[in-house]
C-alpha positions, 0 to 999 in steps of 0.5 A: 499499499506504501508504494501507491503513496509513493506513486502518488507523490512522485506524480503529484511532484511531477505536476508541480514542477510541470506547472513551475516550469511553464509559470501557471497560475494556483488553479492550474498548479493545483490541477497539475498536481492532482493529474499528476498523482493520478497519473502517478498512480495509473503508470505505477500501477501498470508497471506493477501489473506488468512486472506481476505478469512478467514473473507469471509469464516466466514461470509459465515458460520455464515449466514448458521448457522442463516438461519438453526436456522431460518428455523428449528424454 
């Protein structure tokens, strides 16, 4: 659960930096921070999901290779 808080904080910080670099007004800065934190959550969650899927795919591939080896023997 803590990793999602980190994703949101990184996204919020990125949104603030983008707003600061483009000289936005306060209401636009808040929008950038909110959308940045939402984007950080979405991106971090997607990477987390892909990492789990890659682990499962690796396990399936390893078992297929072992089964193919044992079948030939």
